DRENDO-1510 file (C-alpha; in Angstrom, 1 decimal, always signed):
<recs>
REC; n; res; u; v; w
REC; 1; MET; +153.1; +199.0; +16.5 .
REC; 2; THR; +149.9; +199.7; +14.6 .
REC; 3; ALA; +147.2; +202.2; +15.5 .
REC; 4; GLU; +145.0; +199.3; +16.5 .
REC; 5; ASN; +147.2; +197.9; +19.2 .
REC; 6; ILE; +149.1; +201.0; +20.5 .
REC; 7; ARG; +148.7; +201.2; +24.2 .
REC; 8; ILE; +146.7; +204.2; +25.5 .
REC; 9; ALA; +148.0; +205.9; +28.6 .
REC; 10; LEU; +146.5; +208.8; +30.6 .
REC; 11; VAL; +148.7; +211.0; +32.9 .
REC; 12; THR; +147.4; +213.5; +35.4 .
REC; 13; GLY; +149.5; +216.4; +36.3 .
REC; 14; ALA; +151.3; +216.0; +33.0 .
REC; 15; SER; +152.4; +219.6; +32.5 .
REC; 16; ARG; +155.4; +219.4; +34.8 .
REC; 17; GLY; +157.5; +217.4; +37.3 .
REC; 18; ILE; +156.8; +213.7; +37.7 .
REC; 19; GLY; +153.7; +213.8; +35.4 .
REC; 20; ARG; +155.7; +215.3; +32.6 .
REC; 21; THR; +158.4; +212.7; +33.1 .
REC; 22; ALA; +155.8; +209.9; +33.0 .
REC; 23; ALA; +154.2; +211.3; +29.8 .
REC; 24; LEU; +157.6; +211.6; +28.0 .
REC; 25; ALA; +158.7; +208.2; +29.1 .
REC; 26; LEU; +155.5; +206.5; +28.0 .
REC; 27; ALA; +155.4; +208.3; +24.7 .
REC; 28; GLY; +159.0; +207.3; +24.1 .
REC; 29; ALA; +158.0; +203.7; +24.7 .
REC; 30; GLY; +155.3; +203.9; +22.1 .
REC; 31; HIS; +152.2; +204.8; +24.0 .
REC; 32; HIS; +149.6; +207.3; +22.9 .
REC; 33; VAL; +149.5; +209.6; +25.9 .
REC; 34; ILE; +146.5; +211.6; +27.0 .
REC; 35; LEU; +147.9; +214.6; +28.8 .
REC; 36; THR; +145.8; +216.2; +31.6 .
REC; 37; ALA; +146.5; +219.2; +33.8 .
REC; 38; ARG; +144.9; +222.6; +34.6 .
REC; 39; THR; +146.9; +224.7; +32.2 .
REC; 40; THR; +146.6; +224.1; +28.4 .
REC; 41; GLY; +149.7; +226.1; +27.5 .
REC; 42; ALA; +152.0; +224.0; +29.7 .
REC; 43; LEU; +150.4; +220.8; +28.2 .
REC; 44; GLU; +151.0; +222.1; +24.7 .
REC; 45; GLU; +154.7; +222.3; +25.5 .
REC; 46; VAL; +154.8; +218.7; +26.7 .
REC; 47; ASP; +152.8; +217.8; +23.5 .
REC; 48; ASP; +155.5; +219.5; +21.4 .
REC; 49; GLU; +158.2; +217.5; +23.3 .
REC; 50; ILE; +156.4; +214.3; +22.6 .
REC; 51; LYS; +156.0; +215.1; +18.9 .
REC; 52; ALA; +159.7; +215.9; +18.8 .
REC; 53; LEU; +160.3; +212.3; +20.1 .
REC; 54; GLY; +158.2; +211.0; +17.3 .
REC; 55; GLY; +155.4; +210.1; +19.7 .
REC; 56; SER; +151.7; +211.0; +19.8 .
REC; 57; ALA; +149.5; +212.6; +22.5 .
REC; 58; SER; +146.1; +214.2; +23.1 .
REC; 59; ILE; +145.4; +217.1; +25.5 .
REC; 60; VAL; +142.6; +217.2; +28.0 .
REC; 61; ARG; +142.4; +220.2; +30.3 .
REC; 62; LEU; +141.3; +218.9; +33.7 .
REC; 63; ASN; +141.0; +220.7; +37.0 .
REC; 64; PHE; +140.8; +218.3; +39.8 .
REC; 65; SER; +138.5; +220.7; +41.7 .
REC; 66; HIS; +135.8; +220.1; +39.2 .
REC; 67; GLY; +134.4; +216.7; +40.0 .
REC; 68; ASP; +131.9; +216.6; +37.2 .
REC; 69; LYS; +134.7; +217.0; +34.7 .
REC; 70; ILE; +136.6; +214.0; +36.2 .
REC; 71; ASP; +133.4; +212.0; +36.1 .
REC; 72; ALA; +133.0; +212.7; +32.4 .
REC; 73; LEU; +136.5; +211.6; +31.5 .
REC; 74; GLY; +135.7; +207.8; +31.3 .
REC; 75; PRO; +132.8; +208.2; +28.9 .
REC; 76; THR; +134.8; +210.6; +26.8 .
REC; 77; LEU; +137.7; +208.3; +26.5 .
REC; 78; PHE; +135.4; +205.3; +25.8 .
REC; 79; GLU; +133.9; +207.1; +22.8 .
REC; 80; ARG; +137.4; +207.5; +21.2 .
REC; 81; TRP; +139.5; +204.5; +22.4 .
REC; 82; GLN; +137.0; +202.1; +24.1 .
REC; 83; ARG; +139.7; +201.2; +26.7 .
REC; 84; LEU; +142.6; +202.5; +28.8 .
REC; 85; ASP; +145.8; +200.6; +29.2 .
REC; 86; VAL; +147.7; +202.8; +31.6 .
REC; 87; LEU; +146.8; +205.4; +34.2 .
REC; 88; ILE; +149.5; +207.5; +35.9 .
REC; 89; ALA; +147.9; +209.6; +38.6 .
REC; 90; SER; +150.5; +212.2; +39.6 .
REC; 91; ALA; +148.5; +215.4; +40.1 .
REC; 92; GLY; +148.5; +216.8; +43.6 .
REC; 93; ILE; +149.0; +219.8; +45.8 .
REC; 94; LEU; +151.0; +220.4; +49.0 .
REC; 95; GLY; +148.6; +222.7; +50.8 .
REC; 96; ARG; +149.5; +224.8; +53.8 .
REC; 97; LEU; +152.2; +223.7; +56.2 .
REC; 98; SER; +150.7; +224.9; +59.4 .
REC; 99; PRO; +149.4; +223.7; +62.8 .
REC; 100; LEU; +146.2; +221.8; +62.3 .
REC; 101; ALA; +144.2; +224.3; +64.4 .
REC; 102; HIS; +145.3; +227.1; +62.1 .
REC; 103; ILE; +144.2; +225.6; +58.8 .
REC; 104; PRO; +141.2; +227.2; +57.2 .
REC; 105; THR; +138.4; +224.8; +56.3 .
REC; 106; GLU; +138.5; +225.6; +52.6 .
REC; 107; GLU; +142.2; +224.9; +52.4 .
REC; 108; TRP; +141.8; +221.5; +54.2 .
REC; 109; GLU; +139.0; +220.6; +51.9 .
REC; 110; GLU; +141.0; +221.7; +48.8 .
REC; 111; VAL; +143.9; +219.3; +49.6 .
REC; 112; MET; +141.5; +216.4; +50.3 .
REC; 113; ARG; +139.5; +217.1; +47.1 .
REC; 114; THR; +142.6; +217.3; +45.0 .
REC; 115; ASN; +144.8; +214.6; +46.5 .
REC; 116; LEU; +142.2; +212.0; +47.6 .
REC; 117; THR; +138.7; +212.5; +46.3 .
REC; 118; ALA; +139.8; +213.3; +42.8 .
REC; 119; ASN; +141.7; +210.0; +42.6 .
REC; 120; TRP; +138.6; +208.2; +43.8 .
REC; 121; ARG; +136.6; +209.8; +41.1 .
REC; 122; LEU; +139.4; +208.8; +38.6 .
REC; 123; ILE; +139.1; +205.2; +39.7 .
REC; 124; ARG; +135.3; +205.3; +39.5 .
REC; 125; THR; +135.2; +206.7; +35.9 .
REC; 126; LEU; +138.2; +204.8; +34.5 .
REC; 127; ASP; +137.9; +201.4; +36.1 .
REC; 128; PRO; +135.6; +200.1; +33.3 .
REC; 129; LEU; +138.1; +201.2; +30.7 .
REC; 130; LEU; +141.1; +199.6; +32.6 .
REC; 131; ARG; +139.1; +196.4; +32.8 .
REC; 132; ARG; +138.7; +196.4; +29.0 .
REC; 133; SER; +142.5; +196.4; +28.5 .
REC; 134; ASP; +144.2; +193.0; +28.4 .
REC; 135; ALA; +146.8; +194.5; +30.8 .
REC; 136; GLY; +145.4; +197.5; +32.6 .
REC; 137; ARG; +147.9; +199.3; +34.8 .
REC; 138; ALA; +147.3; +202.1; +37.3 .
REC; 139; VAL; +150.0; +203.9; +39.2 .
REC; 140; PHE; +149.3; +206.5; +41.9 .
REC; 141; VAL; +152.0; +208.9; +43.2 .
REC; 142; THR; +152.2; +208.9; +47.0 .
REC; 143; SER; +154.6; +210.3; +49.6 .
REC; 144; ARG; +156.4; +208.9; +52.6 .
REC; 145; ALA; +154.9; +211.9; +54.4 .
REC; 146; SER; +151.9; +209.6; +54.9 .
REC; 147; ARG; +154.0; +207.3; +57.0 .
REC; 148; ASN; +156.8; +209.6; +58.4 .
REC; 149; ILE; +154.5; +211.9; +60.4 .
REC; 150; ARG; +155.8; +215.3; +61.2 .
REC; 151; ALA; +154.3; +218.4; +62.7 .
REC; 152; TYR; +152.6; +221.0; +60.4 .
REC; 153; TRP; +152.2; +218.6; +57.4 .
REC; 154; GLY; +148.7; +217.5; +58.4 .
REC; 155; PRO; +146.5; +218.0; +55.3 .
REC; 156; TYR; +149.1; +216.7; +52.9 .
REC; 157; ALA; +150.0; +213.7; +55.1 .
REC; 158; VAL; +146.4; +212.8; +55.8 .
REC; 159; SER; +145.5; +213.0; +52.1 .
REC; 160; LYS; +148.3; +210.7; +51.1 .
REC; 161; ALA; +147.5; +208.2; +53.8 .
REC; 162; GLY; +144.0; +208.2; +52.5 .
REC; 163; LEU; +145.2; +207.8; +49.0 .
REC; 164; GLU; +147.3; +204.7; +50.0 .
REC; 165; ALA; +144.3; +203.1; +51.6 .
REC; 166; LEU; +142.1; +204.0; +48.6 .
REC; 167; VAL; +144.6; +202.5; +46.1 .
REC; 168; LYS; +145.2; +199.3; +48.1 .
REC; 169; THR; +141.5; +198.8; +48.4 .
REC; 170; TYR; +141.1; +199.2; +44.6 .
REC; 171; ALA; +144.0; +196.7; +44.0 .
REC; 172; ALA; +142.2; +194.2; +46.2 .
REC; 173; GLU; +139.0; +194.7; +44.3 .
REC; 174; VAL; +140.6; +194.0; +40.9 .
REC; 175; ALA; +142.8; +191.2; +42.1 .
REC; 176; SER; +140.9; +188.6; +40.0 .
REC; 177; THR; +141.3; +190.7; +36.8 .
REC; 178; PRO; +144.3; +191.5; +34.6 .
REC; 179; VAL; +144.4; +195.0; +36.1 .
REC; 180; LYS; +147.4; +195.8; +38.3 .
REC; 181; VAL; +147.4; +198.8; +40.7 .
REC; 182; ASN; +150.3; +200.2; +42.6 .
REC; 183; LEU; +151.6; +203.3; +44.5 .
REC; 184; LEU; +154.9; +205.0; +43.6 .
REC; 185; ASP; +156.7; +206.8; +46.4 .
REC; 186; PRO; +159.3; +208.8; +44.6 .
REC; 187; GLY; +161.2; +210.2; +47.6 .
REC; 188; ALA; +162.9; +213.6; +47.3 .
REC; 189; VAL; +162.4; +214.8; +43.7 .
REC; 190; ARG; +163.3; +218.2; +42.2 .
REC; 191; THR; +159.8; +219.5; +41.6 .
REC; 192; ALA; +158.0; +222.8; +42.2 .
REC; 193; MET; +156.1; +221.2; +45.1 .
REC; 194; ARG; +159.4; +220.2; +46.7 .
REC; 195; ALA; +160.7; +223.8; +46.3 .
REC; 196; GLN; +157.5; +225.1; +47.9 .
REC; 197; ALA; +158.0; +222.8; +50.9 .
REC; 198; TYR; +161.7; +223.3; +51.2 .
REC; 199; PRO; +162.5; +226.8; +49.9 .
REC; 200; GLY; +166.0; +226.9; +51.2 .
REC; 201; GLU; +167.1; +223.5; +49.9 .
REC; 202; ASP; +169.9; +223.1; +47.4 .
REC; 203; ARG; +168.0; +221.8; +44.4 .
REC; 204; ALA; +171.1; +220.5; +42.7 .
REC; 205; LYS; +171.4; +217.9; +45.5 .
REC; 206; VAL; +167.9; +216.5; +44.8 .
REC; 207; LYS; +167.3; +214.0; +42.1 .
REC; 208; PRO; +165.5; +215.2; +39.0 .
REC; 209; PRO; +162.1; +213.7; +38.0 .
REC; 210; GLU; +163.7; +211.9; +35.0 .
REC; 211; THR; +165.2; +209.4; +37.3 .
REC; 212; LEU; +161.8; +208.0; +37.9 .
REC; 213; ALA; +161.1; +207.0; +34.3 .
REC; 214; PRO; +162.4; +203.4; +34.6 .
REC; 215; TYR; +160.1; +202.8; +37.6 .
REC; 216; ILE; +157.1; +204.2; +35.8 .
REC; 217; LEU; +157.7; +202.2; +32.7 .
REC; 218; GLU; +158.2; +199.0; +34.8 .
REC; 219; LEU; +154.9; +199.5; +36.6 .
REC; 220; ALA; +153.0; +200.4; +33.4 .
REC; 221; SER; +154.3; +197.4; +31.5 .
REC; 222; PRO; +152.0; +194.5; +30.6 .
REC; 223; GLU; +154.7; +192.3; +32.1 .
REC; 224; CYS; +154.4; +193.8; +35.6 .
REC; 225; THR; +152.9; +191.3; +38.1 .
REC; 226; ARG; +153.1; +193.5; +41.2 .
REC; 227; SER; +149.8; +194.9; +42.6 .
REC; 228; GLY; +148.7; +196.6; +45.8 .
REC; 229; GLU; +152.3; +197.6; +46.7 .
REC; 230; ILE; +154.1; +200.8; +47.5 .
REC; 231; ILE; +157.2; +201.1; +45.5 .
REC; 232; SER; +159.6; +203.4; +47.2 .
REC; 233; VAL; +162.5; +205.2; +45.4 .
REC; 234; GLU; +165.5; +206.4; +47.5 .
</recs>
């Protein structure tokens, strides 16, 4: 694949967990991967792993709490690549597990800003670039917590339910274009967020993020015809 036709992919939350797995899988499949997360040092480690695979990547430090930085992402990418072929939106936070009446306003707003509003900003700034691709693909990581409602998971569950409505709306809006948009529900995965939610769980019994690589590659592929769906992994 030449530099002119290499597929360009952007991964949020690429420093660890599902985002790291997505970045490594896409790089291994020949994509140039734009790595985004809050911590530059962790991104540099993923960049080193990609280079060891013979792949290529760029690092963009991005804090989802800074909406203006997200808004600037599209124009920045356009200047260098003029398009975006793949978006994997995996960044998110758990927030406090607590009765709704006990959650401070600032903590509620942080979860909504990170898990929901930031992804709307991503869509807004990256949609023109995805439409410039001959096979734009966007995958947003959700959770069955949005549908399997339990006590004390309010902010996270509400943010993911909102994300699913947001992404399905976007999929409907691009239905007449080559862009395909889906949600990936990974199920129980051995991540830092999972450990935060279930501190006493035996992590050895939970599947590692690497098991998601085939699903990510399938949904990111130009051959993928699915759109507006939630793909659940057991």
